[in-house]
C-alpha positions as CSV (number, residue, x, y, z in Angstrom):
1,M,0.0,0.0,0.0
2,K,1.2,3.5,-0.9
3,I,0.3,6.0,1.7
4,Y,0.7,9.8,1.5
5,I,1.2,11.6,4.8
6,A,0.8,15.4,4.8
7,Y,2.2,17.2,7.8
8,T,0.2,20.4,7.8
9,G,1.3,21.6,11.2
10,G,0.1,21.1,14.8
11,T,1.4,19.9,18.2
12,I,2.5,16.5,16.9
13,G,5.5,18.0,15.1
14,M,6.5,20.8,17.4
15,V,9.7,21.3,19.5
16,P,10.5,23.8,22.2
17,S,11.9,27.3,21.6
18,D,12.5,30.5,23.6
19,N,8.9,31.5,22.6
20,G,7.2,28.2,23.3
21,L,6.5,25.3,21.0
22,V,7.2,25.8,17.3
23,P,7.0,23.5,14.3
24,D,10.1,21.3,13.8
25,A,11.5,21.8,10.3
26,A,12.9,18.3,10.4
27,F,9.7,16.6,11.6
28,A,9.1,14.7,8.3
29,D,12.6,13.1,8.6
30,H,12.0,12.1,12.2
31,L,8.6,10.6,11.4
32,S,10.1,8.7,8.4
33,Q,12.7,7.3,10.7
34,H,10.1,6.1,13.2
35,L,8.1,4.4,10.5
36,N,11.1,2.8,8.8
37,E,12.3,1.5,12.2
38,S,8.9,-0.2,12.8
39,D,8.7,-3.8,11.6
40,E,4.9,-3.6,11.6
41,F,4.5,-1.9,8.2
42,V,5.5,-3.0,4.7
43,H,4.0,0.0,3.0
44,E,5.5,2.8,1.0
45,F,5.2,6.1,2.8
46,V,5.6,9.5,1.2
47,I,5.7,12.3,3.9
48,Q,5.3,15.9,2.8
49,R,5.9,18.8,5.1
50,Y,3.9,21.8,4.1
51,E,6.1,24.8,3.3
52,N,3.7,27.1,5.3
53,L,2.8,25.1,8.4
54,I,-0.6,25.8,9.9
55,D,-1.0,26.5,13.6
56,S,-4.5,25.1,13.6
57,S,-5.8,28.0,15.8
58,N,-4.9,30.2,12.7
59,A,-6.6,27.9,10.2
60,T,-9.1,29.3,7.7
61,P,-11.3,27.9,5.0
62,K,-8.5,28.6,2.5
63,D,-6.4,26.0,4.4
64,W,-9.2,23.5,4.0
65,Q,-9.0,24.2,0.2
66,N,-5.2,23.9,0.1
67,I,-5.2,20.5,1.8
68,A,-8.0,19.3,-0.4
69,H,-6.2,20.4,-3.6
70,D,-3.0,18.7,-2.4
71,I,-4.9,15.4,-1.9
72,K,-6.7,15.7,-5.2
73,S,-3.4,16.3,-7.1
74,K,-2.1,13.0,-5.7
75,W,-5.3,11.0,-5.8
76,H,-4.2,8.5,-8.4
77,E,-0.7,8.1,-7.0
78,F,-1.7,6.8,-3.6
79,D,-4.0,4.2,-2.0
80,A,-4.7,6.2,1.2
81,F,-4.1,9.6,2.7
82,I,-3.2,10.7,6.3
83,V,-3.3,14.4,7.3
84,L,-1.4,15.4,10.4
85,H,-3.1,18.4,11.8
86,G,-3.4,20.5,15.0
87,T,-6.2,19.5,17.3
88,D,-7.8,22.9,17.9
89,T,-9.5,23.0,14.5
90,M,-9.0,19.4,13.3
91,A,-12.8,18.7,13.5
92,Y,-13.5,21.6,11.2
93,S,-10.9,20.4,8.6
94,A,-12.2,16.8,8.9
95,C,-15.7,17.9,8.1
96,A,-14.5,20.1,5.2
97,L,-12.7,17.2,3.6
98,S,-15.7,14.9,4.1
99,L,-17.8,17.3,2.1
100,M,-15.2,18.0,-0.5
101,F,-14.5,14.3,-1.0
102,A,-18.0,13.0,-0.7
103,N,-18.4,9.2,-0.4
104,S,-14.6,8.9,-0.9
105,D,-13.5,5.4,-2.1
106,K,-10.2,5.8,-0.4
107,A,-9.2,6.5,3.2
108,I,-8.5,10.1,4.2
109,I,-7.7,10.2,7.9
110,L,-6.8,13.2,10.0
111,T,-4.9,12.8,13.2
112,G,-2.4,14.5,15.4
113,S,-1.5,14.4,19.1
114,Q,-2.0,16.1,22.4
115,V,1.8,15.9,23.2
116,P,4.6,16.5,20.7
117,M,6.4,13.5,19.2
118,Y,9.7,14.5,20.7
119,K,8.5,13.9,24.3
120,V,8.8,10.5,26.0
121,R,5.1,10.4,27.1
122,T,3.4,11.2,23.8
123,D,0.4,10.0,21.9
124,A,1.9,10.9,18.6
125,M,3.0,7.6,17.1
126,I,0.1,5.7,18.7
127,N,-2.3,8.0,16.7
128,V,-0.2,7.8,13.5
129,M,0.0,4.0,13.7
130,G,-3.7,3.8,14.4
131,A,-4.5,5.9,11.4
132,I,-2.2,3.6,9.3
133,S,-3.9,0.6,10.7
134,A,-7.3,1.9,9.6
135,C,-5.9,2.4,6.1
136,E,-4.7,-1.2,6.1
137,E,-8.2,-2.3,7.0
138,G,-9.5,-0.8,3.8
139,V,-11.9,1.8,5.2
140,Q,-13.3,4.2,2.7
141,G,-14.3,7.8,3.6
142,V,-13.0,10.8,5.5
143,F,-12.3,10.2,9.2
144,L,-10.6,11.6,12.3
145,F,-8.6,9.1,14.3
146,F,-7.6,9.8,17.8
147,A,-6.9,7.7,20.9
148,G,-8.3,4.5,19.4
149,R,-11.5,6.1,18.0
150,L,-12.2,6.3,14.2
151,I,-14.8,9.0,13.9
152,E,-16.7,10.1,10.8
153,G,-15.2,13.4,9.5
154,D,-18.5,15.3,9.7
155,R,-19.3,14.0,13.2
156,A,-16.1,14.8,15.2
157,H,-16.1,17.3,18.0
158,K,-13.1,18.6,20.0
159,A,-14.3,17.7,23.5
160,H,-11.2,17.8,25.8
161,T,-8.2,19.9,26.2
162,T,-5.9,17.7,28.3
163,D,-7.3,14.1,28.0
164,W,-5.7,11.7,25.5
165,Q,-9.2,11.2,24.1
166,A,-9.5,14.8,22.8
167,F,-12.4,14.1,20.4
168,S,-15.9,12.7,20.6
169,S,-18.7,11.7,18.3
170,P,-21.6,12.9,20.4
171,N,-24.5,11.9,18.2
172,Y,-23.3,9.1,16.0
173,P,-21.4,5.9,16.7
174,E,-17.7,5.7,15.8
175,R,-16.9,3.8,12.6
176,G,-14.4,1.8,14.5
177,V,-12.7,1.4,17.9
178,L,-9.1,0.1,18.1
179,G,-8.0,-1.9,21.1
180,I,-5.9,-5.0,20.6
181,D,-8.0,-5.5,17.5
182,W,-10.5,-3.4,15.6
183,R,-14.2,-3.4,16.6
184,W,-16.3,-2.1,13.7
185,R,-19.7,-0.6,13.4
186,S,-21.9,-2.5,11.0
187,E,-21.9,-0.6,7.7
188,D,-24.3,-0.3,4.8
189,I,-22.5,-1.8,1.8
190,H,-24.4,0.5,-0.6
191,Q,-22.4,3.6,-1.1
192,A,-23.2,6.5,-3.4
193,P,-20.8,7.4,-6.1
194,M,-17.8,9.5,-5.1
195,S,-17.6,13.2,-6.0
196,I,-15.0,15.8,-5.5
197,H,-15.9,19.5,-5.2
198,I,-13.5,22.0,-3.8
199,P,-15.3,25.4,-3.9
200,A,-13.6,28.7,-3.3
201,M,-14.8,29.8,0.2
202,Q,-14.8,33.3,1.5
203,E,-13.5,33.6,5.1
204,S,-16.0,36.2,6.0
205,A,-19.1,34.3,4.7
206,V,-20.1,32.5,7.9
207,T,-20.3,33.6,11.5
208,I,-21.3,32.2,14.9
209,L,-24.1,33.8,17.0
210,P,-23.7,32.8,20.7
211,V,-26.8,32.8,22.9
212,F,-26.3,33.7,26.5
213,P,-28.3,35.2,29.4
214,G,-28.9,38.9,28.6
215,V,-28.0,38.6,24.9
216,Q,-29.3,41.6,22.9
217,A,-29.4,42.6,19.2
218,I,-26.4,44.9,19.7
219,H,-24.3,41.8,20.5
220,W,-25.1,40.3,17.1
221,Q,-25.3,43.4,14.8
222,G,-21.6,43.4,14.0
223,L,-21.6,39.7,13.4
224,L,-24.5,39.8,10.9
225,N,-22.8,42.3,8.6
226,D,-23.4,42.7,4.9
227,K,-20.6,40.2,4.0
228,V,-22.1,37.4,6.0
229,K,-24.1,34.8,4.1
230,G,-24.5,32.2,6.8
231,A,-24.6,31.9,10.6
232,V,-24.6,29.2,13.2
233,L,-26.8,30.1,16.1
234,L,-25.6,28.4,19.3
235,S,-28.9,28.0,21.2
236,Y,-29.9,26.6,24.6
237,G,-31.0,23.1,25.1
238,A,-33.3,21.7,22.4
239,G,-32.9,24.9,20.3
240,N,-34.1,27.7,22.4
241,A,-33.2,31.4,22.5
242,P,-34.9,34.5,24.1
243,D,-38.3,35.0,22.5
244,K,-39.3,38.2,24.4
245,D,-36.9,40.6,22.7
246,P,-38.4,41.9,19.5
247,E,-35.2,43.6,18.4
248,L,-33.3,40.4,18.6
249,L,-35.8,38.4,16.6
250,A,-36.2,41.3,14.1
251,L,-32.5,41.2,13.5
252,L,-32.6,37.5,12.7
253,K,-35.7,38.0,10.5
254,T,-34.0,40.8,8.6
255,A,-30.9,38.8,8.0
256,S,-32.9,35.8,6.8
257,D,-35.0,38.0,4.5
258,R,-31.8,39.3,2.8
259,G,-30.6,35.8,2.2
260,V,-28.5,34.8,5.2
261,T,-28.9,31.1,6.1
262,I,-29.1,30.8,9.9
263,V,-28.7,27.3,11.3
264,N,-29.8,26.5,14.9
265,V,-27.4,24.2,16.8
266,S,-27.5,23.4,20.5
267,Q,-24.8,24.4,22.9
268,C,-25.3,21.1,24.7
269,G,-22.6,18.5,24.2
270,A,-25.1,15.9,22.7
271,G,-28.6,15.7,21.5
272,S,-30.6,17.3,18.8
273,V,-32.4,20.6,18.1
274,A,-36.2,20.1,18.2
275,A,-37.4,23.2,16.3
276,G,-40.7,24.5,17.7
277,A,-40.9,22.2,20.7
278,Y,-40.9,25.2,23.0
279,A,-42.3,28.7,22.3
280,A,-38.8,30.1,22.6
281,G,-37.7,27.9,19.7
282,S,-40.8,28.6,17.7
283,A,-39.9,32.3,17.6
284,L,-36.6,31.4,15.9
285,V,-38.5,29.4,13.3
286,E,-40.7,32.3,12.6
287,A,-37.6,34.5,12.2
288,G,-36.3,32.2,9.4
289,V,-33.9,30.1,11.5
290,I,-33.5,26.5,10.3
291,S,-32.8,23.5,12.5
292,G,-29.3,21.9,12.5
293,L,-30.8,18.8,14.1
294,D,-27.9,16.8,15.8
295,M,-25.0,18.4,14.0
296,T,-22.0,19.6,15.9
297,Y,-21.4,23.4,15.6
298,E,-18.1,22.6,13.7
299,A,-20.1,20.6,11.1
300,A,-22.8,23.3,10.7
301,F,-20.2,26.0,10.3
302,V,-18.2,24.1,7.7
303,K,-21.3,22.9,5.8
304,L,-22.5,26.5,5.4
305,H,-19.1,27.6,4.1
306,F,-19.2,24.7,1.7
307,L,-22.7,25.2,0.3
308,I,-22.2,29.0,0.1
309,G,-18.9,28.4,-1.7
310,L,-20.7,26.3,-4.3
311,G,-22.8,29.4,-5.0
312,Q,-26.1,28.1,-3.5
313,S,-28.8,30.5,-2.4
314,R,-30.5,30.4,1.0
315,Q,-33.4,28.5,-0.6
316,Q,-31.1,25.9,-2.1
317,I,-29.2,25.5,1.1
318,I,-32.4,24.9,3.1
319,A,-33.5,22.4,0.5
320,A,-30.2,20.5,0.6
321,W,-29.8,20.7,4.4
C-alpha cells in the first residue's frame, strides 16, 4: 500500500523554543525514521511537510481548500491519505474534507497528538500508527482518528483539552474502535458514487451567534454584517433562545430575508435541536432560522461555508440541508 502523509502543522511536530513550542523543520525526517524502524509496516510512505505550516488556531477555510487540492493532485498516485493536523480545528478540517471528497472510495484520515512527538510520554506515534492501521483495514471515507477512535469526519467534535481522548462523536457511533483488534460498526454496503468538489470559500461568509443570558441585538449586529451569508446560532437546550426581545428576533428575520442562512445548533454536548418544541424555539423558526438537528457546531459552520462556496442560495441550502 502506498500512503501519503501530509504534515500540515500542529502539536505533533513541534519542538521547544524560547517563545514556546514551534514547528520542527525536520519533523518529516523524524517521522520517516520512526516508520522505517517499525517492523509492523511494509508500506511505501511519502511524507510531505507543508512549506507554510498551519497553527490550527490560525486555520481558515482557505487552508481546507489547500489541503483538499493537495490530496486531489495526488489522488491517483496513492492508496490512502493521512493528514497530520493541529487538534484545535481538526474537527473543522475533517468535516470540510468529508464534504469536498463526498463518499470517498479511499481512506482520508486526519490525526495528530496532544503531546509533541519529541516527548517520551506522547500519543503521537500511537495515533499515527492507528491511522495507518485503519488504512490497512480498507476503510473508505474521511475520518478523524484519535486515541483509538475512528470518527466520521463530519461527526467529530473537540471535546477535551488535556485528555488523551481529545475528540468525541456525540450523536453518532464511531466507525471503529481500536483496542488489541478493531471493533467495527456495521456498515451499509451500498455507497453513493464519489464526488470531489472544492469550492472557493470566503473567510467572511459564515459567523457564529452565541446565545447567553442577557444577549441583545447589539451583540449580534456586527456579526451579521453585509458580508455574512450564513450563521450558526448556538442555542440553549433543544434549540431555544430569548423570545421576548423583539429587536433580537427582528435582527434574525431581517438577515434571513436578505438571504442569510441561519442554522440553529444546540450548545449542549449531545442531543438534537427540536425546532418548535418550545415557544422560545418557535420564535426562531418564525424568524427564518432552520434546524441543524444533531450536527456539531463545527459541522454546521463548515457545511454553510461549503454550500455557500458552491454558490447556493438560501433556498437551495435549506432544500439541501
